[in-house]
FIKOLZA-1660 file (N, C-alpha, C; in steps of 0.1 Angstrom, whole numbers, plus 5000, padded with zeros to 4 digits):
% residues 74
   i   px   py   pz ch aa at
   1 4930 4908 4924  A  M  N
   1 4928 4913 4937  A  M CA
   1 4940 4922 4940  A  M  C
   2 4937 4934 4946  A  F  N
   2 4947 4943 4950  A  F CA
   2 4953 4939 4963  A  F  C
   3 4965 4943 4966  A  K  N
   3 4972 4940 4978  A  K CA
   3 4976 4952 4986  A  K  C
   4 4970 4963 4983  A  I  N
   4 4973 4975 4990  A  I CA
   4 4971 4975 5005  A  I  C
   5 4959 4971 5009  A  K  N
   5 4955 4971 5023  A  K CA
   5 4965 4961 5031  A  K  C
   6 4968 4950 5025  A  E  N
   6 4977 4940 5031  A  E CA
   6 4991 4946 5033  A  E  C
   7 4996 4953 5023  A  I  N
   7 5009 4960 5024  A  I CA
   7 5009 4969 5035  A  I  C
   8 4999 4978 5036  A  L  N
   8 4998 4987 5047  A  L CA
   8 4996 4981 5060  A  L  C
   9 4988 4970 5061  A  R  N
   9 4987 4963 5074  A  R CA
   9 5000 4957 5079  A  R  C
  10 5007 4951 5069  A  L  N
  10 5020 4944 5073  A  L CA
  10 5030 4955 5077  A  L  C
  11 5030 4966 5071  A  K  N
  11 5039 4977 5074  A  K CA
  11 5035 4984 5088  A  K  C
  12 5023 4987 5090  A  C  N
  12 5019 4995 5101  A  C CA
  12 5016 4986 5114  A  C  C
  13 5010 4975 5112  A  E  N
  13 5007 4966 5123  A  E CA
  13 5018 4956 5127  A  E  C
  14 5023 4949 5116  A  A  N
  14 5033 4939 5119  A  A CA
  14 5047 4945 5119  A  A  C
  15 5048 4957 5114  A  K  N
  15 5061 4964 5115  A  K CA
  15 5072 4957 5106  A  K  C
  16 5068 4951 5095  A  L  N
  16 5077 4944 5087  A  L CA
  16 5084 4953 5077  A  L  C
  17 5096 4949 5073  A  S  N
  17 5104 4958 5063  A  S CA
  17 5097 4956 5050  A  S  C
  18 5100 4965 5041  A  N  N
  18 5094 4964 5027  A  N CA
  18 5098 4952 5020  A  N  C
  19 5110 4947 5022  A  R  N
  19 5114 4935 5015  A  R CA
  19 5107 4923 5021  A  R  C
  20 5105 4922 5034  A  K  N
  20 5098 4911 5040  A  K CA
  20 5083 4911 5035  A  K  C
  21 5077 4923 5034  A  I  N
  21 5064 4924 5029  A  I CA
  21 5063 4919 5015  A  I  C
  22 5073 4923 5007  A  A  N
  22 5073 4918 4993  A  A CA
  22 5074 4903 4992  A  A  C
  23 5083 4897 5000  A  R  N
  23 5084 4882 5000  A  R CA
  23 5071 4876 5005  A  R  C
  24 5065 4881 5015  A  A  N
  24 5053 4875 5020  A  A CA
  24 5041 4876 5010  A  A  C
  25 5041 4886 5002  A  L  N
  25 5030 4888 4992  A  L CA
  25 5034 4884 4978  A  L  C
  26 5046 4879 4976  A  N  N
  26 5051 4875 4963  A  N CA
  26 5050 4886 4953  A  N  C
  27 5055 4898 4957  A  I  N
  27 5055 4910 4948  A  I CA
  27 5069 4916 4949  A  I  C
  28 5073 4925 4940  A  S  N
  28 5086 4931 4941  A  S CA
  28 5087 4941 4952  A  S  C
  29 5099 4943 4958  A  H  N
  29 5100 4952 4969  A  H CA
  29 5099 4967 4964  A  H  C
  30 5101 4969 4951  A  S  N
  30 5100 4983 4946  A  S CA
  30 5085 4987 4945  A  S  C
  31 5076 4977 4943  A  V  N
  31 5062 4980 4943  A  V CA
  31 5058 4983 4958  A  V  C
  32 5063 4976 4967  A  V  N
  32 5060 4979 4981  A  V CA
  32 5065 4992 4985  A  V  C
  33 5077 4995 4981  A  N  N
  33 5083 5009 4983  A  N CA
  33 5074 5020 4978  A  N  C
  34 5069 5018 4965  A  D  N
  34 5061 5028 4959  A  D CA
  34 5048 5030 4967  A  D  C
  35 5041 5019 4971  A  Y  N
  35 5029 5021 4979  A  Y CA
  35 5031 5027 4992  A  Y  C
  36 5042 5023 4999  A  I  N
  36 5045 5029 5012  A  I CA
  36 5048 5044 5011  A  I  C
  37 5055 5047 5000  A  K  N
  37 5059 5062 4998  A  K CA
  37 5046 5070 4995  A  K  C
  38 5037 5065 4987  A  E  N
  38 5025 5072 4984  A  E CA
  38 5016 5073 4996  A  E  C
  39 5016 5062 5005  A  F  N
  39 5008 5063 5017  A  F CA
  39 5014 5074 5026  A  F  C
  40 5027 5075 5028  A  K  N
  40 5033 5085 5036  A  K CA
  40 5030 5099 5031  A  K  C
  41 5030 5100 5017  A  N  N
  41 5028 5113 5011  A  N CA
  41 5013 5117 5012  A  N  C
  42 5004 5108 5015  A  S  N
  42 4990 5111 5016  A  S CA
  42 4986 5118 5029  A  S  C
  43 4995 5118 5038  A  N  N
  43 4993 5124 5052  A  N CA
  43 4981 5118 5059  A  N  C
  44 4977 5105 5055  A  K  N
  44 4967 5098 5062  A  K CA
  44 4973 5089 5072  A  K  C
  45 4965 5086 5082  A  K  N
  45 4969 5076 5092  A  K CA
  45 4964 5062 5089  A  K  C
  46 4971 5052 5093  A  Y  N
  46 4966 5038 5090  A  Y CA
  46 4953 5036 5096  A  Y  C
  47 4950 5041 5107  A  E  N
  47 4937 5039 5114  A  E CA
  47 4926 5045 5106  A  E  C
  48 4929 5055 5098  A  D  N
  48 4918 5062 5090  A  D CA
  48 4914 5053 5078  A  D  C
  49 4924 5045 5073  A  I  N
  49 4921 5037 5061  A  I CA
  49 4919 5022 5064  A  I  C
  50 4921 5018 5076  A  A  N
  50 4921 5004 5080  A  A CA
  50 4907 4997 5077  A  A  C
  51 4897 5005 5077  A  S  N
  51 4883 4999 5075  A  S CA
  51 4879 5000 5060  A  S  C
  52 4888 5006 5052  A  L  N
  52 4885 5007 5037  A  L CA
  52 4890 4995 5030  A  L  C
  53 4883 4992 5018  A  N  N
  53 4889 4982 5010  A  N CA
  53 4899 4988 5000  A  N  C
  54 4905 4979 4992  A  D  N
  54 4915 4984 4983  A  D CA
  54 4911 4995 4973  A  D  C
  55 4899 4993 4968  A  K  N
  55 4894 5003 4958  A  K CA
  55 4891 5016 4965  A  K  C
  56 4886 5016 4977  A  E  N
  56 4884 5028 4984  A  E CA
  56 4897 5035 4988  A  E  C
  57 4907 5027 4991  A  I  N
  57 4920 5033 4993  A  I CA
  57 4925 5040 4981  A  I  C
  58 4924 5033 4970  A  L  N
  58 4929 5039 4957  A  L CA
  58 4921 5052 4954  A  L  C
  59 4908 5051 4956  A  Y  N
  59 4899 5063 4953  A  Y CA
  59 4903 5075 4962  A  Y  C
  60 4908 5072 4974  A  N  N
  60 4912 5083 4983  A  N CA
  60 4926 5086 4982  A  N  C
  61 4933 5080 4972  A  A  N
  61 4947 5083 4970  A  A CA
  61 4949 5097 4965  A  A  C
  62 4962 5102 4966  A  P  N
  62 4964 5116 4961  A  P CA
  62 4960 5117 4946  A  P  C
  63 4956 5129 4943  A  K  N
  63 4951 5132 4930  A  K CA
  63 4962 5129 4919  A  K  C
  64 4974 5130 4922  A  N  N
  64 4985 5127 4912  A  N CA
  64 4987 5112 4912  A  N  C
  65 4978 5105 4906  A  Q  N
  65 4979 5090 4906  A  Q CA
  65 4987 5085 4895  A  Q  C
  66 4993 5093 4887  A  D  N
  66 5002 5088 4876  A  D CA
  66 5014 5081 4882  A  D  C
  67 5018 5085 4894  A  N  N
  67 5029 5078 4900  A  N CA
  67 5025 5067 4909  A  N  C
  68 5012 5065 4911  A  F  N
  68 5007 5054 4920  A  F CA
  68 5008 5041 4913  A  F  C
  69 5015 5031 4920  A  P  N
  69 5017 5018 4913  A  P CA
  69 5004 5012 4909  A  P  C
  70 5003 5006 4898  A  K  N
  70 4991 4999 4893  A  K CA
  70 4993 4984 4891  A  K  C
  71 5004 4979 4895  A  D  N
  71 5007 4965 4892  A  D CA
  71 5005 4955 4904  A  D  C
  72 4996 4958 4913  A  L  N
  72 4994 4949 4924  A  L CA
  72 4981 4941 4922  A  L  C
  73 4978 4938 4910  A  I  N
  73 4966 4930 4907  A  I CA
  73 4972 4916 4905  A  I  C
  74 4966 4906 4912  A  S  N
  74 4971 4893 4910  A  S CA
  74 4959 4884 4905  A  S  C
% end
């Protein structure tokens, strides 16, 4: 299961720090940093993707997905 949507929800709705998100989801803070960075670079608003699932979020990610983290599968 991907955790992308949950990372973005915790960041945008709960206003948690990246390290707190990492602890809450039991993932590394660098992975959270990478996803948040890619989300900010996408120029999308959280409201625009809140109704999407993780796969749809990945599908709508920037075309340069080589840098997009791929290790959020649990």
